[in-house]
LUMMI-914496 format. One record per residue (C-alpha): residue number from 0; y, x, z. Coordinates in Angstrom, 1 decimal. Example, Ala and Ser with C-alpha at 12.3 -4.5 7.8 and 13.67 -1.06 7.14 Angstrom:
2
SITE/0/-4.5/12.3/7.8
SITE/1/-1.1/13.7/7.1
***
This chain:
67
SITE/0/0.0/0.0/0.0
SITE/1/2.4/2.8/0.9
SITE/2/1.7/4.5/-2.4
SITE/3/2.6/1.4/-4.4
SITE/4/5.8/0.9/-2.5
SITE/5/6.8/4.5/-2.9
SITE/6/6.1/4.3/-6.6
SITE/7/8.2/1.2/-7.0
SITE/8/11.1/2.5/-4.9
SITE/9/11.0/5.8/-6.9
SITE/10/11.1/4.0/-10.2
SITE/11/14.0/1.8/-9.1
SITE/12/16.0/4.8/-7.8
SITE/13/15.4/6.7/-11.1
SITE/14/16.5/3.7/-13.2
SITE/15/19.6/3.1/-11.2
SITE/16/20.5/6.8/-11.3
SITE/17/20.0/6.9/-15.0
SITE/18/22.1/3.9/-15.6
SITE/19/24.9/5.2/-13.3
SITE/20/24.9/8.6/-14.9
SITE/21/25.0/7.1/-18.4
SITE/22/27.9/4.8/-17.5
SITE/23/29.8/7.7/-16.0
SITE/24/29.3/9.8/-19.2
SITE/25/30.4/6.8/-21.3
SITE/26/33.5/6.3/-19.3
SITE/27/34.5/10.0/-19.4
SITE/28/33.9/10.1/-23.2
SITE/29/36.0/7.0/-23.8
SITE/30/38.8/8.3/-21.7
SITE/31/38.9/11.5/-23.8
SITE/32/38.7/9.7/-27.1
SITE/33/41.8/7.6/-26.2
SITE/34/44.0/10.7/-26.3
SITE/35/45.3/11.1/-29.9
SITE/36/46.7/14.6/-29.2
SITE/37/43.5/16.1/-27.8
SITE/38/42.4/19.3/-29.4
SITE/39/38.9/18.7/-30.9
SITE/40/37.6/22.0/-29.5
SITE/41/38.7/21.1/-26.0
SITE/42/37.2/17.7/-26.3
SITE/43/33.9/19.1/-27.5
SITE/44/33.8/21.6/-24.6
SITE/45/34.6/18.8/-22.1
SITE/46/31.8/16.6/-23.6
SITE/47/29.4/19.5/-23.3
SITE/48/30.3/20.1/-19.7
SITE/49/30.0/16.4/-18.9
SITE/50/26.5/16.2/-20.4
SITE/51/25.5/19.3/-18.5
SITE/52/26.7/17.7/-15.2
SITE/53/24.8/14.5/-16.0
SITE/54/21.6/16.4/-16.7
SITE/55/22.0/18.4/-13.5
SITE/56/22.6/15.2/-11.5
SITE/57/19.5/13.6/-13.0
SITE/58/17.4/16.7/-12.0
SITE/59/18.7/16.5/-8.5
SITE/60/18.1/12.8/-8.1
SITE/61/14.5/13.2/-9.4
SITE/62/13.9/16.0/-6.9
SITE/63/15.3/14.1/-3.9
SITE/64/14.1/10.7/-5.1
SITE/65/10.5/11.6/-4.5
SITE/66/9.1/10.5/-1.1
***
């Protein structure tokens, strides 16, 4: 019974984390696109950093999400 509960809780946490990270990345990208004077190279670098942070957050949540 405990295994089943832990598995369900882990899946829910992973899904919510994925959704939250994805939404955060979308918000950041939309905010950057709205600036018409933004240098494309700077925007590209910022997008790369944001995606790296999102990947790192997902790894951390997967590590700590396991019971």
